Phi, psi and omega in degrees: 000127188251002180227154181223145171225172176246135174284177183303324182270009177092356180293125177287136180238130181262137178208168172212162181222158177212151179088180181224156179118200178298148186272134174235125178256129179261128184248115184279165181261201184296146179056029182231156175240182175298331179297331179297330181274354184303320181298330176279325180299326185300305180291327179292330182291351175288342183234342185225165165273113186255128182246128172242149182212157173273117175298156183303142179086008180209159178059224183268001178276161178270194179207152178218126178272154354278155179284146169209146178303326180300329178294322178291328173294320177295326176300315179295323177299316179294320180295315180297320178297322182290333186253018172131350173092356179203146182199163163263153179241141169230123181240142181251131176055234180294339172295332175293320177296322177293318178299319177296318177298321179297317179295320179293338181279355178090018176295156181287074183241133184253341174214148175227129171239146180223141176246111174050055169298123196273062176284141180286143185240012177212159177297324178297316180291324177296322176296320177297320178298318180297319177294322177300312180302315181297314183288323178296314179303316180293317182298316182290322179297328182266006177075016182268072185296321178298319178295324178296317179295319178301316179303316181293318180296322177294321179299327181281353176100006179290145178282165183296323179298318179294317181296317180292328174294321176297322179302329181269358185273166180288346181277347190297319181299319178293325178293319178296324181296332181265359185307319180302331181288347175299327177294330179291314179294325177297320178292322179299324181283353181062224179276002178098347181276160178295120184279073190299322180295316178297316182297326181295344180270356182279126186257356181261162177297138180234128175250121180247122190238146172216162178264143183283353175261002175277166178302150185302325183295331177292321176293322177297318178296319180297318178295319181298322177298310182299324182283341184269343178262148183298329185236057185260147175230137179252134182220135177252137176253122182295136175074009185255145175252193177298332176268073187292145179282125183305320183289342175275318184285320188305312180298327179293318178293317181300317178298315181295314183293339183259005178291000000 
């Protein structure tokens, strides 16, 4: 990240941009930095000015306690002001939930797209989310960052063999360093249910996307988002999972942002 701004509470935020044209800000999800969004930024930058940034508490950005979701909305407000005063937003996973919250807060956003914002679609899943929140809070309070990362990986559906393999990998130290930010994404998701009342207040067009190779509940959540906003569109991408291919997603976003 080659540029820095300060959020309203003084937290330094690192970002970079590429391309020319209307501004699109990419909002990453849990355990991700702005660099995670770079593969999508590349094809989009052929038509737009694409901005990626490190959310607070990760990458080259700073952090300020105590955390509140409102601070992350203020981070986006400061970023949008710094890059021209108006933007479209695209959020991935829990970053999609943050983008929706930002739009509902009245930020100068003209389009919002989200890819598989992971809202729970059953009472069983809501119960699992509540147990995750409780265990994550305890692990982080006790300094057990590795356990916090494991909890998150289990929540995403990874098997124990994969998780233990990740623990032995060179990436594990970096994952542990970002573990405190898992609480931030958990807060962004609220109780895990689709925030229909909040979504109903969004006045700009919203595109909610899922992959047809993802679990059915992710497609259900994507549809629920589109149905909860006044100007929502639901889109399925063939052959795609939660790890969507940038070259498949980018043309869909470009079409939406230029309508």
